[in-house]
N, C-alpha and C positions, 0 to 999 in steps of 0.2 A: 504494500500500500504506500504509494508515493504522492507527495504534495509538491507542486511546482507553482510558486507565486509568479503571476504574470505582471501585474501592477495594481496598485490601489486596492480595489475590491475583487479583483479577478484572480482565480487560481484554478489549476487543473488537479483533479484527484484521479489517480490511476490505481485500479484494483482489479487484479486477475484479467488484465487485457482490456478492460473497459475504461475509457477516458471521458470524464465529465468536466466540462468547463463551467465555472460559476461566474456569471456576469462578464461584461466585456466593455472596456474603454481603452483604446490603444494609443490614441494621440488626439491632438486638437484641443481647442479651448471650448469650454461649456459654460452654462449659466451666464448668458450675456457676455461671453468672452472674459469672465472674471475668475475662472479656475483653469489651471493646467496641471498636468502630472508633475510631481516633484522630480521623478527620475526619468531620464530620457529613453530608457529601454523601450524598444518596440518589438512586439511579438511578430515573428515571421508568419505571414499568412499562409505560406506553404505548409506550415505545421498543422493546419486544420485538416489535413489529410488523415490525421490520426485521432481526431475528435469524434466521438460517437454521440454525445449529448451536450446540450448547453442548457443550464438552468438560469433563468432570469428572475431576479427577486422582485424588481419593480421597474417602473418606466423612467426613473430619473436618469439623465444622460451619463452620469458617472458609473452607472450599472448597465444601462441599456443604451449604448451610444450608437445611434443609427449610422452615422458616417463611417464608423469603424466596422460595424457589422456588414455594411454594404460592400466593403472591400474583401470580404471572404470570397474566394473564387467560387463561382456558381457550381462547378463540378464537385466541390466539397460540400456546399450547402445542400445539394441534392442527396447527400448521404447522412446528414446530421439531423437528429431529432431534437426538438425544443421542448423543454419542460417549464411550466409556469403555473401559478395557482390561479384558480378560476375566480375572478371578481371583475369589477368594472375597470380597474386599472389594467387588467390583463387583456382587455379588448384591443387596446392599442398595440400591445406586444404581439398578440395573435395576428392582427391585421398586417403589421409590418412583416412578420416572419413568413406568413403565407404569401405575401406579395414577392418576397425574396426567394420563394421556391425552396424553402427547407423541406426535407423529406417528410416530416410530420410535426405537428404542433399538438402537444399533449397538455391539456388543462386539468389540474388536479384540485379537488376540493380540500378544504382544511383538514389536515391530518390523514388524508388518503395516502396509502403507501403504494409506491411504484417500485417494482423489483426489476433490476437490471439483469442479474443472474442470481442463482441461489447464493444467499449469504451477503448480497450487496443490494441495498435499497435506499430510497429517498422518500421523505415525507416533508411537507411544508405547511405553513399556516400564515395567514395574513396578520398584520399588526396595524397599529394606528398609522394614519397618513399614507396609506397605500403600500407600506413596506411589507416585507415578509421574511421569515427565517426558514432555513431548511436543516433537516437532520439527516445525515448520511450514516448509514450503518454498514460497516464492513466486517463481516463475521461477528466477533464479539465486541468490536470497538465502535464508539459513537463519536461522530464529528458534528458539532453544532456550529452553523454559520448564521449569526444573527445580523451581520452587516450593520444596517442603519436602524434596526429596531430599537426603540428607546423604551425599555421597560421602566415605568415611572417609579416603582417602589418594590419592596421585597415581596409584597403580596402578589403582584403580577408575575414576578420571577418564580415564586412558589407554585403558582398555577401552571406555569410552563413546566416546572420540574415534575408536577403531578402527571403531566401528559407524556413526558419523555424520559423521566428518571435522570440520574446523574450522567455526566458526559465525560469522555476521556480527553477530547480536544475541543477547545473553544476558539472560534474566530469572531472578533468583534471590533467595531470602530473604537479607536483609542483617543481621538481628539474631536473637537467640535467642527462641524461642517455647516455652520450657519451663523447668523449674526450673534456675536457673543456679548455685545455691548458697544457703546460709542468709543471712539478712539481715546477720548479723555476720561472715560469712566472706568478707571482701573479696578475699582471695587466690584463692579458688576462683572467685568471680565474674569477677575479672580474667582468670583462666585460661580461663574459658568464652568471654569476649569475644575473647581472642586466638585461641582455637580456631576461632571463627566467621570471623574475618578471615583466618586461614590457609586455611580452606576456600575462601574467595573468591580468595585468592592462587593456590591450586593450580588452581582452575577457569580463571582467566584466563591463567595461565602455559601451560597445556596446550591449551585450546580457542581461545585468542587471538581473542576477540571484538573487533569494531571499536567496538561500543557496548555498555554495560552499563546495564541498568535495575534498580536495587535496588527490590524490592517484597516483598509477602507478609509484611511486619513492621509494618504501620501499625496498631498496636493499643495499647490502654491496659489495664493490669492494674487491675481495679476491685473486688477483694476485700480485705477488711481484712488478710488473711494473705498477699497477694501484691503489694500496692500498692508495696512497697519496690522491686520489680523495675524500675519505671518510671525510677528514678534512674539505673540502670546500662545500660538498653537502648542499643544502638548507634544513634547519630543520623545523619542524612543527611550532615551536615557532616563527621563522622568518616570516612564512606565516601569523600567527595570528597578529603579530605586523604590518605587511604590510597592512593587510586589515583594522585593526583598524585605521590606518593613512589615508587610501585612500577610503575605502569602508565600512564605518560603518553601512550602510544599508544592506549589504550582510553579512549574518551570516556564519562563518566558522565552519564546523563540522568535528572534527578529530575522525575518527573511527579506532579502533584497530582491528586486525583480530578476527573474530567471533562476533564482535559487531553488534547489530541489532537495527534499529530505525524505528518506525512507522511514516511515513511522513503524513499519513492521519490525525493523531491526532495533528499535528503541535506542538509536545512536545518539551520542552526545553531540550537542550543537554549540558551536562557538559563535557568539554574537559579535565578537570583536570586529571581524571583517565587515559585516553588514552595517554596524554602527558607523564605521569609518566612511563607508560609501555614502550613507545617508548624510553624514556630516559634510562631505564634499558637495553633495547636491544642495544642501541648505546654504553653504557658503557661496554658491553661485546665484542665489536669489538676488535679484537686482531690480531697481526702478526703471531700467532701460526697457523700452517696448511695453510699457503698461497700457492697457486699454483706456482710452480717453472717453469722456462724456460726449454724447451727441446732443445737439440743441434741438428741441421741438418747440416751434412757436406757440405761444400761449393761446393764440386764436384757434389753433388746431385742437388744443386740449378742450377748449370750451365747446367747439363743434361736436367733438366726440362725446363729451359729457351730456350735451343736450340731446344727442341721438339715443343715449342710453336711458334717459328718464322714463320711468314706467309709472302709470297711474295705479295706485294701490290704496285700498281702504285700510290696509293693515297698519298697525302702529310701526313707527320707525324704531324697531327694537335694537338696531345697531347703527352706529354712526361714528365717525372719527373726524378729527380736525388735522389739517396738514398745513405746513408752511412750505410754500414753493420758493426754494432758495434763490433761483435766478430772477424771479419776478418780485420778490420781497413782499408777497401778499399771503394772506391766510384764507383757507377754504374750509367750509364745513360740508362734509359729504354724508348724505343720509342713505339708508339701505335701498331706497328706490332710485338712487342716483340723483335725486334732487340735490342741488348744491347752492351755496351762497358764499359770496365773498364777505368775510367778517373781519371786524376790527379786534383781532385777538393777537396778543403779543406772541412772538415766536416761541418763547420759553413755555407758554401755556398750551401750545398746540401739541397733539399727540406725537406726530412724526414730522421730520423734515425730509422732503424729497426734491430731487431735481425734476425738471420738466420731463426728461427722458424716462426717469423712474416712474413717474406718475402715468406717463403714456403706456408703459409696459403693464401697469396694474389694470388699465382700462381696456387695452387692446389684445393682450396676449393671453392665451389659455395658461392658467397657472402662473400668470405674471407676478402677482404679489408673492406667491409661494417661492418663486425663483429669486425674487429680491431678498426674501428672508434667508434663503439658503446661501446666496452669494454674499450676504452681508451688506447689500447696497441700500441702506436706509439708516436713519438716525432717530433716536428718541430724544425729545426735548426735555429740558430741565424739570419742568413741572407737568409734563404730559404723561400719558399712559399708553405705551405702545400696544398693550393688550387690546385696546379699542380697535387698533388697525388690524391686528390678528383676528379678532372676533368678526370684524366686518367681512373679511375674506375667508372666514372659516378655517383659520390656520392654527396649528399647534405652535407654541413658541419655539420648540426645539425639535429637530428632526431625529 
């Protein structure tokens, strides 16, 4: 049983001649050109000749990157089966994969087991915000990949354990992949980091994995408005120190892209090389070639807002105030998209957005969600960003 890390949230599990790839993003910028991969390694598309299955957890581009998937040669796509869980989010995944002529698209219900061969199976389940986790069982060993699933508390994790039992190997996101707080709000950023570490603490306390693979956080923030987040992202060294302090019975394995480990041999893994390679990548992070803001004329925003207004007898149960930075004005947006220009000080508005960011909220599917994930927004001093999240039906953290 071998694990090969491809990059970020993507790895290949090989067991008894069957190769399953989990998620795929190979290159390119995503989330409004505000994220890129930390490490420049690119998976050779010719290697898809050996892939039998691909499991896609959800439709976010760092897990289901359509431009990367389209580059898989057609002759290989026609031999690969797709696995995903059945829900609304999977409709997009299914549609794209069928269009790209993959051999078969298999949708599984929550906790439905799919057997590759005797002794090798997968089951998955949806989680909040459209995410999902998968459990891979190889003979007597269990590998749990929770990628972006954010279990809010010990109770939710205990519910998971009741369904799957303890696990041998845990793959989980180790840093934040969304807005952690304003650039100058170090208290909130520190709180966000501690919250992520507490999440890992709860996972390991309850699931008791023998080995932990931190992954799905190997990114660089490359927009002029979110570049500051790089400074505060949780680094691999911090994870190792955290586990040495609290979970010395759980071994942390740091894999660098293209590293492979044979889990069946229970071999010792030296993290030193991987840490040095990641440190080299981090030292290359630069303000050169950051994505810049685009300007959207205010008149265009007003036209779009006016076109979205709906007549409704329902109470405006959700609304938020925003300060448009480029226009130096404040707007109150109601749930039916009625709006008014208001005399509210910037510090009292819930969020500050650029014209372009507000345009994305109005015009793009999941536009507000992608702004949250990319970190392209600001909470004001006396505002409440939860009003913004509530308006667009978002969780605060992915």
